[in-house]
N, C-alpha and C positions, 0 to 999 in steps of 0.2 A: 338308541340310535336307530334311525330309519334309513335303510339302504334304498336310494332311489336310482342309483347308477353303478353298475359294476362292469368293467370291460377289461379284456385282455389287452395288455400293452406289448409285451415282447418276451421272448424266451433267450436265455444266455447261458454260457458256460463260464464266462469270466466276469469278474466284478466291474472291470473297466467297460464292459458292454451293457451293463444294467442301466436302467433309466437314471438320468442325472438330475431329474427335477427334485428340488429339496422338500420332499414331503415324508412325514413319519411313515415307518415301515414295520410291518409285523410279519415275522417269518413263521410258517407252520411246517413242522417236520415230525417224523416218526418212523417206526419200523415199517417195512413194506407190508402192505395189505392191512394197515391199521384203520383204513377208512378215511384217508385224508382228503381226497378229492370229493368224496360224498359230503363230508363236513364242510368243505368250502363252498359247495353248491347249496347246501342248506342254509349256511350263514348269509350268503348273498341272494338267497331265493331265486337261484337260477341253475336249474338242472343240467344245463349245457355249458356252464362256464368252464369248470375244470373237468377234464376227460377222465372218466371213471373206466375201470377195467377189472375184469375178474382175474387178470394175470397180474401177480405182485411185480413191483419194480417198473411199472409203466412210466412213472415220471422220471425222466433222465436229464432234465435241464432245470435251471432256475426260472420259474415262470412268474412274471410280474403282472398283477392285476390291479387297476386303479379303482378305488371305491369312492363314490361321491365327489370325485375330482378332488379329494383332500387328503387321502392316505393311500398307501400301497399294502396289499395283501400279497405276500410272496410264497409260492408253493415250491418247497425244495424236494429234491429226490429222497426217496425213502432209503433207509439203511438196514443192513442185516438180510438181504435177500440172498440166500445160499446159492442159487442157481445162476446168479450173475458171475461172470468170470472175475478171477482174482484181479486182473488188470483194471476191469470196469469198476470193481469196488474201490480200488486204490484211486481211480480218477474221481469218483464220486466223493470220496474222503476228502481229497484236496479241494475240490469244488466247494463243499460244505464248509470246510475249515477256513478257506480264504474268505468265504461270504461272511462268516461270523466274525472273523477278526478284523475285516477291512471295510465292511459296509457302515459307513459313518451314520446314516440316518435310521439305523435299525433301532427301534425303541424296545421291542420285546420279542422273544421267541416262545412260541407255543409248542410244547412237546406232547405229541399225541400218544397215548397209552391204550391198548385194547383192555377194557375193563374186565374182560372174561379171564385173563391170564394172570398167572402169579408173576411177581416181579422178575423181570428179565435182566440179566447181567448187562446186555448191550444198552438197554435204557439207562440203567444206573450209571454205567461208565460215561455215556454221553452227557447226562445231566451234571455229573461230577466235573467233566471237562468244561461246560458252560460255566459252572461255578468257579472254577480255577481261573477262568479268563474273564470273570466279572461281567458275564452276559446275562442280563435279566430275563428270566423265563418263568412260565406258568405251565401247568400240567392240564391237559385235557383228556378225560377218560371218555373214550368213545364206545359205541355199540351198547349203551346202557340198556336198551330195549331187549337185549338178548338174555337178560338175567332177571331173577325175581328181585324185589327190593331188598330182601335180606341177604341174598348172595351179593349184590352189588355193593351194599353198605360194608359187608364183611371183606370183600376183596379190596376195597378202596382203603379201609381201616389197615389192613395188613400191608398194603403197599406203602402207605404213609409211615407205618411203624418200621418198616424195613429201611425207609429213607433216613429215619432218625438215628440209625446206626452210625452214619457219616455226616449228617447234617445237623447243625445247632437249631436251625429254624427252618420251617418248611415253606416251600413256594406256594402261591395261590393255586387252587385247582378248581376245575370245572367238570361237570358231568353232563355228557351230551348224547344225543342220538340223532342220527341224520333221517331216521324214519319218521319220528314223531315231533322233531324240532326242539327237543329238550335241551336246555342250556343256551339256546341262541340269544335270547334277550340278555342273559347274564354276560355272555361273552362280549356282545357288541357294546353293552354298557361299559364293560371294563376297558375296551379299546377307546371308547369315547371319552372316558375319564382321563386315560393317559394322554390322549390327544390335547385335552384342555390343559393338562399339567405342563406339557412340553411346548406348547404353542409359542411360536416365534423363537424357539430355541434351536430348531433344525437349521443347520448350515448346508450351503450348497455342497453336494457330494461330486 
């Protein structure tokens, strides 16, 4: 897939305020500081599309971007940022839960995982929640440029092995770097293939 147009449409906190155009939608979510905004900018080849910050927890709204006038990329608030107030974390949790349970045109969620870290309980629990609610998802391992090839392969292998303790089959996964563009083609091709599969099946939301 070639991205010729990527534009910010709107931010919202409630599903009822999200764009109602019946286009397939792909949600990007992960722990705070996982590199989500940088990944979105890399995918769309637009360094200024999603706002990046050295401060974790910067994204606090559901941000919708329209890609090629044919599908939505949704940037969701990061989870697990300890310095966010308890009330804020609760608000984010409800916002995210409502989105995944009620956004009818959602095709797939992408859960971002920092490839440098050992499996984190909060990530595992979130993916289990997606599975229990029958929400399709794939894993994106970020910041692959920060590791040697051997370290990267070892970490990913250990992560997937940990998942097999509770999962009968593993979701698709991608390895990316916002620095060198690794994984961009594979991710966009995956989205393109899903768009073709569900063409004409998206109902008005």
